[in-house]
SEKOLMI-664461 format. One record per residue: residue number from 0; residue in three letters; y, x, z of N, C-alpha, C in turn. Coordinates in steps of 0.001 Angstrom, whole numbers. Each point is the difference from the previous one (the first is absolute). Layout:
BEGIN
NUM_ALA_Y_X_Z_Y_X_Z_Y_X_Z
...
//
This chain:
BEGIN
0_ILE_-55295_13073_6318_62_-1261_757_1274_-515_312
1_SER_954_718_251_1147_-564_334_1015_-625_-1124
2_GLY_-270_442_-1272_485_-320_-1050_-629_-1320_-520
3_TYR_-1408_-252_366_-542_-1340_-272_620_-1148_979
4_LEU_144_362_1317_470_-761_921_1510_-395_-317
5_ILE_856_807_-648_1228_-207_-257_48_-1005_-942
6_SER_-801_411_-1319_-77_-1115_-1186_-477_-1071_244
7_THR_-998_-455_1125_-461_-1187_157_414_-566_1126
8_ALA_1222_299_463_589_-652_1288_409_-1313_-474
9_ASP_654_-320_-1233_182_-1387_-206_-1141_-845_-327
10_GLY_-1281_420_96_-1151_-797_-493_-682_-23_-1344
11_LYS_929_610_-863_-322_51_-1314_-1010_1284_-346
12_PRO_-917_-487_-944_-825_1118_-344_657_1204_-880
13_ILE_-774_1179_36_442_1052_-803_-493_90_-1286
14_SER_738_-192_-1270_-683_51_-1417_-112_1547_-483
15_VAL_-1042_363_-123_-326_1372_-702_46_58_-1449
16_PHE_1039_230_-504_358_-13_-1556_-582_-1043_-664
17_GLY_-168_-1073_786_-303_-1474_-624_-1410_-256_-340
18_TRP_-940_1179_628_-1276_-127_-252_-947_-711_1143
19_PHE_797_64_1048_-822_-768_1402_1063_249_1088
20_GLU_-171_-1063_701_863_-102_1346_-634_458_1367
21_ILE_722_564_781_-437_462_1469_595_-1092_863
22_PRO_-891_-576_620_534_-1211_846_851_423_1082
23_ALA_667_-581_502_1007_15_1341_-1125_-480_999
24_THR_-214_864_1040_-1054_-350_927_743_-227_1335
25_LEU_928_1141_365_812_-282_1280_1568_-719_-123
26_THR_-21_-1001_-16_1387_-744_-329_480_-758_1320
27_ASP_-671_-74_1050_517_-630_1394_813_909_770
28_ALA_-21_1268_-144_814_703_595_1302_13_-136
29_GLY_729_-467_881_1649_-66_-40_818_944_-586
30_ALA_-110_1229_455_869_1088_-195_-941_956_-711
31_GLN_-945_-282_-874_-1024_855_-819_782_846_-797
32_ALA_993_-379_-756_664_777_-1105_796_1239_881
33_ASP_625_-376_1057_843_776_880_-808_1321_552
34_ILE_-1155_-619_495_-902_918_753_-619_1147_-1102
35_ALA_-538_-706_-829_-711_763_-1359_1096_924_-539
36_GLY_1224_-408_-84_958_944_-485_313_909_825
37_THR_86_1_1126_225_1058_1046_-1018_1054_-103
38_LEU_-1449_-573_-138_-1129_1043_207_-47_644_-1436
39_HIS_435_-601_-1094_-74_596_-1338_1078_1166_94
40_LEU_1252_-399_647_890_900_73_-346_1502_766
41_TRP_-589_-324_1030_-593_1063_883_-993_844_-606
42_PHE_-1087_-798_-621_-1038_718_-779_662_868_-987
43_ALA_698_-615_-893_608_850_-1187_831_1355_537
44_TRP_646_-66_963_777_1051_560_-1084_1089_534
45_SER_-1068_-460_788_-1095_804_415_-493_802_-939
46_LEU_-298_-825_-1087_-534_629_-1317_717_1196_-479
47_VAL_1389_-326_-119_929_1006_-373_176_1431_630
48_ILE_154_-566_1365_158_1228_1169_-1420_847_-232
49_ILE_-1071_-656_-82_-1499_766_53_157_875_-1198
50_SER_372_-636_-1232_-174_656_-894_928_1163_-290
51_LEU_1032_-164_485_987_1093_7_-312_1295_848
52_SER_-416_-550_1237_-454_937_860_-1301_806_-410
53_HIS_-917_-638_-970_-919_636_-492_367_1197_-1151
54_GLY_1154_-452_-853_450_904_-796_688_1194_577
55_VAL_711_-159_1243_731_1084_570_-977_864_602
56_MET_-958_-429_631_-1193_669_326_-583_1001_-854
57_ALA_-125_-576_-1178_-815_785_-1146_1113_1274_-358
58_LEU_1250_-497_-144_1055_1263_-298_-119_834_1095
59_LYS_-202_-426_1129_68_1057_1479_-1074_904_-307
60_HIS_-1124_-546_-191_-1031_851_-80_24_1010_-1188
61_HIS_570_-675_-1076_83_1072_-1346_1028_1142_352
62_PHE_1550_-373_521_1025_796_131_223_691_1223
63_ILE_-343_-519_1186_65_694_1224_-1275_693_477
64_ASP_-1157_-1026_-156_-1311_853_699_-614_804_-1180
65_LYS_420_-251_-1338_-495_898_-1163_-1478_113_64
66_ASP_-646_-1210_210_-1377_138_-152_-545_-943_-1347
67_ASP_-1095_-340_-338_-511_-440_-1224_-78_-1484_86
68_THR_665_-748_789_-319_-1374_249_371_-857_-1372
69_LEU_1404_189_-273_651_-635_-1122_-906_467_-1343
70_LYS_-432_1104_-286_-576_423_-883_-1360_-723_-164
71_ARG_-797_74_1131_-1287_-738_-43_10_-1552_-290
72_MET_1119_-452_520_479_-1331_-300_187_-549_-1470
73_THR_655_861_-531_153_-54_-1493_-1071_562_-914
74_GLY_-1009_631_542_-1068_650_-739_137_1109_-531
75_MET_897_828_418_373_1262_-463_-611_966_852
76_SER_-889_1080_-362_-293_1360_709_1037_867_7
77_SER_-16_860_764_1072_896_277_116_931_-1370
78_SER_-1092_447_-695_76_397_-1232_676_-871_-1113
79_ASP_-352_-1314_120_697_-883_-1065_1570_-72_153
80_TYR_140_98_1392_1452_-169_343_834_1265_-495
81_GLY_-495_1058_289_606_1317_-411_6_205_-1551
82_ALA_-742_-564_-693_256_-39_-1481_905_-834_-424
83_GLN_424_-1091_676_845_-1016_-642_1340_380_432
84_LYS_353_1087_818_1281_391_535_1033_304_-1094
//
C-alpha cells in the first residue's frame, strides 16, 4: 500500500507492463509521498528484523535446545536426519 501511495503521489496512474493502469486515487494529501515513504521504510525494516529473529530462533532450537523443531520444519524425521550425516 505504501508503494502505491509513493508511486501515485504526483497524481499519475501506475502502468502495469503496459497492459492496464491503476488509477491514482489519493492525490490531495500534501506530504503523501513523504509519509508513505517513512511507513514503507519502517515496515521494510520490521520485516527484516522479524525474519532474522525467526531464523535465529530456529537455529537456537537446533543447536542450543537440541530439539527437533528445525528438523520438523524442513520435513526431516530424526531417522532421515541421521542417515544424511
